MARLUM-191603 format. One record per residue: residue number from 1; residue in one letter; chain; x negated, y negated, z negated of N, C-alpha, C in turn. Coordinates in steps of 0.1 Angstrom, whole numbers. Layout:
BEGIN
REC   tike   guvex   vexke     n_x     n_y     n_z    ca_x    ca_y    ca_z     c_x     c_y     c_z
REC    NUM       A       A       X       Y       Z       X       Y       Z       X       Y       Z
...
//
This chain:
BEGIN
REC   tike   guvex   vexke     n_x     n_y     n_z    ca_x    ca_y    ca_z     c_x     c_y     c_z
REC      1       M       A    -104     -94    -219    -109    -103    -209     -98    -110    -202
REC      2       D       A     -99    -123    -201     -89    -131    -194     -93    -134    -180
REC      3       W       A     -87    -128    -170     -92    -130    -156     -84    -141    -150
REC      4       S       A     -91    -148    -141     -84    -158    -133     -75    -151    -123
REC      5       P       A     -65    -157    -118     -56    -152    -108     -64    -148     -95
REC      6       A       A     -73    -156     -91     -81    -153     -79     -90    -141     -81
REC      7       F       A     -96    -139     -93    -104    -128     -95     -96    -115     -95
REC      8       R       A     -84    -115    -102     -75    -104    -102     -71    -100     -88
REC      9       L       A     -67    -110     -80     -63    -108     -66     -74    -101     -58
REC     10       L       A     -86    -106     -60     -98    -100     -53     -99     -86     -57
REC     11       R       A     -98     -82     -70     -99     -69     -75     -88     -60     -70
REC     12       F       A     -76     -65     -69     -65     -58     -63     -67     -55     -49
REC     13       G       A     -73     -66     -42     -76     -64     -28     -86     -53     -26
REC     14       A       A     -96     -52     -35    -106     -41     -33     -99     -27     -35
REC     15       A       A     -90     -26     -45     -83     -14     -47     -74     -11     -35
REC     16       S       A     -68     -21     -29     -60     -19     -18     -67     -15      -5
REC     17       L       A     -80     -19      -4     -88     -15       7     -90       0       7
REC     18       L       A     -92       5      -5     -94      20      -6     -81      27      -2
REC     19       G       A     -70      23      -7     -57      28      -4     -54      27      11
REC     20       T       A     -57      15      16     -55      13      31     -63      22      39
REC     21       A       A     -76      24      35     -85      33      43     -79      47      43
REC     22       A       A     -74      52      32     -68      65      31     -56      66      40
REC     23       H       A     -48      56      39     -35      55      48     -39      55      62
REC     24       Y       A     -48      47      67     -51      46      81     -58      59      86
REC     25       L       A     -67      65      77     -73      77      81     -63      89      84
REC     26       V       A     -54      90      75     -43     100      77     -35      97      89
REC     27       M       A     -31      84      90     -22      80     101     -29      83     115
REC     28       V       A     -41      78     116     -49      80     129     -51      95     132
REC     29       A       A     -54     103     121     -56     117     124     -43     124     129
REC     30       I       A     -32     120     123     -19     125     127     -15     121     142
REC     31       V       A     -17     108     145     -14     103     158     -23     109     169
REC     32       E       A     -36     108     166     -46     112     176     -47     127     177
REC     33       G       A     -43     134     167     -42     148     167     -30     153     175
REC     34       G       A     -22     144     179      -9     148     186       1     155     177
REC     35       I       A       0     153     164       9     159     155      23     152     154
REC     36       A       A      22     139     154      34     131     153      32     117     159
REC     37       R       A      43     110     161      43      96     166      40      87     155
REC     38       P       A      36      74     158      31      65     148      41      63     136
REC     39       T       A      54      63     138      63      60     127      62      71     116
REC     40       L       A      62      83     120      61      94     110      46      94     104
REC     41       A       A      37      92     113      23      92     108      20      81      98
REC     42       T       A      26      69     100      24      58      90      31      61      77
REC     43       A       A      43      68      78      50      71      66      42      81      57
REC     44       V       A      36      91      63      28     100      56      15      94      51
REC     45       G       A       9      86      59      -4      79      55      -1      70      43
REC     46       F       A      10      63      44      14      53      33      14      60      20
REC     47       L       A      20      72      19      21      79       7       8      83       1
REC     48       V       A      -1      87      10     -15      91       5     -22      78       0
REC     49       G       A     -21      67       8     -27      55       4     -21      49      -9
REC     50       A       A      -8      51     -12      -2      46     -24      -8      53     -36
REC     51       L       A     -10      66     -35     -16      73     -47     -30      68     -50
REC     52       V       A     -38      66     -39     -52      61     -41     -51      47     -47
REC     53       N       A     -42      39     -42     -41      25     -46     -37      24     -61
REC     54       Y       A     -28      33     -65     -24      32     -80     -36      35     -89
REC     55       R       A     -43      45     -86     -55      48     -94     -64      36     -96
REC     56       Y       A     -68      30     -85     -77      19     -86     -71       6     -90
REC     57       A       A     -58       3     -86     -52      -9     -91     -51      -9    -106
REC     58       R       A     -48       2    -112     -47       3    -127     -61       1    -133
REC     59       R       A     -70       8    -127     -84       7    -133     -91      -6    -131
REC     60       W       A     -90     -12    -118     -98     -23    -115     -91     -37    -116
REC     61       A       A     -78     -37    -112     -71     -50    -112     -63     -53    -124
REC     62       F       A     -59     -42    -131     -50     -44    -143     -55     -35    -155
REC     63       P       A     -68     -35    -158     -73     -26    -168     -68     -29    -182
REC     64       E       A     -63     -41    -184     -58     -45    -198     -43     -41    -200
REC     65       S       A     -37     -35    -189     -23     -32    -190     -20     -22    -202
REC     66       Q       A     -10     -25    -210      -7     -16    -221       4      -7    -217
REC     67       A       A       9      -7    -206      20       1    -201      15      16    -201
REC     68       P       A      23      25    -207      19      39    -206      18      44    -192
REC     69       H       A       9      53    -190       6      58    -176      20      62    -169
REC     70       G       A      28      70    -176      41      75    -169      49      63    -165
REC     71       E       A      51      53    -174      59      42    -171      53      33    -160
REC     72       A       A      41      31    -160      34      23    -150      35      30    -136
REC     73       L       A      33      43    -136      33      51    -124      47      51    -118
REC     74       T       A      57      52    -126      71      52    -121      74      38    -115
REC     75       K       A      70      27    -122      73      14    -116      65      12    -103
REC     76       F       A      53      16    -103      44      15     -91      50      22     -80
REC     77       L       A      56      35     -82      62      42     -72      75      36     -66
REC     78       V       A      83      29     -75      94      22     -70      90      11     -61
REC     79       I       A      80       3     -65      75      -7     -56      69      -1     -43
REC     80       A       A      61       9     -45      56      16     -33      67      21     -24
REC     81       G       A      78      26     -30      89      31     -21      95      20     -13
REC     82       S       A      96       8     -19     102      -3     -11      91      -7       0
REC     83       G       A      79      -7      -4      68     -10       6      67       1      17
REC     84       W       A      69      14      13      70      25      23      80      23      33
REC     85       F       A      92      19      29     104      17      37     101       5      47
REC     86       L       A      96      -6      41      93     -18      50      82     -15      59
REC     87       N       A      71      -9      55      60      -6      63      65       3      75
REC     88       T       A      72      13      72      77      23      83      86      15      92
REC     89       L       A      95       7      87     104      -1      96      96     -11     105
REC     90       I       A      86     -18      99      78     -27     107      71     -20     118
REC     91       V       A      64      -9     115      57      -1     125      66       5     136
REC     92       Y       A      78      10     132      88      14     141      92       3     151
REC     93       L       A      96      -8     145     101     -19     153      90     -24     163
REC     94       L       A      78     -25     158      67     -30     167      63     -20     177
REC     95       T       A      62      -7     174      57       3     183      68       8     193
REC     96       E       A      80      11     187      90      17     195      99       7     203
REC     97       T       A     101      -5     198     109     -14     204     102     -25     211
REC     98       A       A      90     -29     206      83     -40     212      70     -35     220
REC     99       G       A      67     -22     219      56     -17     226      42     -21     221
REC    100       V       A      41     -26     209      28     -30     203      20     -17     200
REC    101       P       A       7     -16     203      -1      -5     199       0      -2     184
REC    102       Y       A       0      11     181       3      14     167      -7       9     157
REC    103       L       A     -20       8     160     -30       3     151     -27     -12     148
REC    104       L       A     -24     -20     159     -21     -34     157      -8     -36     149
REC    105       A       A       2     -28     151      14     -28     144      11     -25     129
REC    106       Q       A       3     -16     126      -1     -12     112      -8     -23     105
REC    107       V       A     -17     -29     112     -24     -41     106     -14     -52     103
REC    108       A       A      -5     -55     111       5     -65     109      14     -61      96
REC    109       A       A      18     -48      96      26     -44      84      18     -45      71
REC    110       T       A       5     -41      72      -3     -41      60      -5     -56      55
REC    111       A       A      -7     -65      64      -9     -79      61       4     -85      55
REC    112       L       A      15     -82      61      28     -87      56      31     -81      42
REC    113       L       A      27     -69      39      31     -63      26      22     -65      14
REC    114       F       A       9     -69      18      -1     -70       7       4     -79      -5
REC    115       F       A       9     -90      -2      13    -100     -13      25     -95     -20
REC    116       W       A      34     -88     -13      46     -82     -20      41     -72     -30
REC    117       H       A      32     -63     -26      27     -53     -36      19     -59     -47
REC    118       Y       A      11     -68     -44       3     -75     -55      13     -82     -65
REC    119       S       A      21     -90     -60      30     -97     -69      39     -88     -77
REC    120       A       A      45     -79     -71      54     -70     -78      47     -61     -89
REC    121       N       A      35     -57     -85      28     -49     -95      22     -57    -106
REC    122       R       A      18     -69    -103      13     -78    -113      24     -82    -123
REC    123       L       A      35     -85    -118      46     -90    -127      54     -78    -134
REC    124       W       A      56     -67    -127      65     -57    -132      57     -45    -137
REC    125       T       A      49     -39    -128      43     -26    -132      33     -27    -143
REC    126       F       A      24     -37    -141      13     -39    -151      15     -51    -160
REC    127       G       A      26     -58    -159      28     -70    -166      30     -68    -181
REC    128       K       A      29     -78    -188      30     -76    -203      45     -76    -207
//
Protein backbone atom coordinates (compact mmCIF):
# COMPACT_ATOMS: atom_id res chain seq x y z
CA UNK A 1 0.00 0.00 0.00
CA UNK A 2 1.38 3.41 -0.94
CA UNK A 3 0.35 5.88 1.73
CA UNK A 4 0.32 9.63 1.31
CA UNK A 5 2.65 11.55 3.63
CA UNK A 6 -0.35 13.15 5.36
CA UNK A 7 -1.98 9.77 6.04
CA UNK A 8 1.27 8.32 7.40
CA UNK A 9 1.74 11.38 9.63
CA UNK A 10 -1.81 10.98 10.92
CA UNK A 11 -1.16 7.30 11.71
CA UNK A 12 2.12 8.16 13.43
CA UNK A 13 0.23 10.81 15.40
CA UNK A 14 -2.28 8.20 16.57
CA UNK A 15 0.55 5.93 17.71
CA UNK A 16 2.21 8.88 19.40
CA UNK A 17 -0.98 9.72 21.28
CA UNK A 18 -0.90 6.30 22.93
CA UNK A 19 2.77 6.69 23.84
CA UNK A 20 2.17 10.22 25.07
CA UNK A 21 -0.75 9.06 27.22
CA UNK A 22 1.47 6.42 28.84
CA UNK A 23 4.23 9.01 29.35
CA UNK A 24 1.90 11.56 30.94
CA UNK A 25 0.17 8.99 33.17
CA UNK A 26 3.48 7.82 34.60
CA UNK A 27 4.80 11.37 34.95
CA UNK A 28 1.69 12.68 36.72
CA UNK A 29 1.55 9.65 39.04
CA UNK A 30 5.18 10.22 40.05
CA UNK A 31 4.83 13.98 40.59
CA UNK A 32 1.41 13.94 42.25
CA UNK A 33 2.40 10.93 44.34
CA UNK A 34 5.26 13.00 45.74
CA UNK A 35 7.82 10.49 44.51
CA UNK A 36 9.96 12.84 42.43
CA UNK A 37 10.13 16.29 40.86
CA UNK A 38 8.93 16.83 37.27
CA UNK A 39 12.36 16.45 35.63
CA UNK A 40 12.87 12.90 36.92
CA UNK A 41 9.18 12.06 36.44
CA UNK A 42 9.23 13.07 32.77
CA UNK A 43 12.44 11.10 32.20
CA UNK A 44 10.80 7.92 33.53
CA UNK A 45 7.49 8.58 31.79
CA UNK A 46 9.25 9.20 28.48
CA UNK A 47 10.84 5.73 28.60
CA UNK A 48 7.47 4.07 29.14
CA UNK A 49 5.90 6.14 26.37
CA UNK A 50 8.72 5.32 23.94
CA UNK A 51 8.14 1.58 24.30
CA UNK A 52 4.42 2.00 23.68
CA UNK A 53 5.11 4.31 20.75
CA UNK A 54 7.51 1.85 19.07
CA UNK A 55 4.96 -0.94 19.07
CA UNK A 56 2.25 1.14 17.46
CA UNK A 57 4.49 3.19 15.16
CA UNK A 58 5.81 -0.01 13.60
CA UNK A 59 2.36 -1.55 13.33
CA UNK A 60 0.25 1.49 12.29
CA UNK A 61 2.49 4.07 10.68
CA UNK A 62 5.20 1.96 9.05
CA UNK A 63 3.70 -1.53 8.52
CA UNK A 64 5.52 -1.98 5.20
CA UNK A 65 8.93 -1.59 6.82
CA UNK A 66 11.26 -4.43 5.89
CA UNK A 67 13.69 -3.60 8.69
CA UNK A 68 14.17 -6.56 11.03
CA UNK A 69 12.64 -5.97 14.45
CA UNK A 70 16.00 -5.88 16.26
CA UNK A 71 17.47 -3.37 13.81
CA UNK A 72 14.38 -1.14 13.83
CA UNK A 73 14.11 -1.23 17.61
CA UNK A 74 17.78 -0.29 17.99
CA UNK A 75 17.40 2.67 15.63
CA UNK A 76 14.15 3.69 17.30
CA UNK A 77 15.85 3.66 20.70
CA UNK A 78 18.72 5.83 19.42
CA UNK A 79 16.20 8.41 18.22
CA UNK A 80 14.16 8.02 21.40
CA UNK A 81 17.34 8.53 23.43
CA UNK A 82 17.97 11.87 21.78
CA UNK A 83 14.31 12.76 22.30
CA UNK A 84 14.54 11.64 25.93
CA UNK A 85 17.50 13.97 26.50
CA UNK A 86 15.84 16.93 24.76
CA UNK A 87 12.49 16.32 26.47
CA UNK A 88 14.08 16.13 29.90
CA UNK A 89 16.15 19.25 29.22
CA UNK A 90 13.14 21.24 28.00
CA UNK A 91 11.04 20.26 31.02
CA UNK A 92 13.92 21.04 33.37
CA UNK A 93 14.55 24.46 31.84
CA UNK A 94 10.89 25.40 31.80
CA UNK A 95 10.01 24.14 35.28
CA UNK A 96 13.18 24.70 37.29
CA UNK A 97 14.48 27.90 35.74
CA UNK A 98 11.41 29.59 34.26
CA UNK A 99 8.81 28.43 36.80
CA UNK A 100 6.39 27.05 34.19
CA UNK A 101 3.90 24.47 35.58
CA UNK A 102 5.15 20.98 34.76
CA UNK A 103 2.19 19.89 32.64
CA UNK A 104 2.44 22.99 30.47
CA UNK A 105 6.19 22.44 30.16
CA UNK A 106 5.58 18.85 29.11
CA UNK A 107 3.02 19.84 26.49
CA UNK A 108 5.55 22.29 25.03
CA UNK A 109 8.27 19.61 24.97
CA UNK A 110 5.92 17.09 23.35
CA UNK A 111 4.89 19.54 20.63
CA UNK A 112 8.49 20.54 19.90
CA UNK A 113 9.70 16.95 19.60
CA UNK A 114 6.84 15.37 17.64
CA UNK A 115 8.16 16.27 14.19
CA UNK A 116 11.73 15.31 15.12
CA UNK A 117 10.55 11.83 16.12
CA UNK A 118 8.35 11.43 13.07
CA UNK A 119 10.98 12.56 10.57
CA UNK A 120 13.85 10.60 12.06
CA UNK A 121 11.81 7.41 12.34
CA UNK A 122 10.34 7.77 8.87
CA UNK A 123 13.73 8.32 7.24
CA UNK A 124 16.04 6.16 9.33
CA UNK A 125 14.27 3.63 11.56
CA UNK A 126 11.59 2.45 9.16
CA UNK A 127 12.93 3.87 5.90
CA UNK A 128 13.80 1.75 2.91
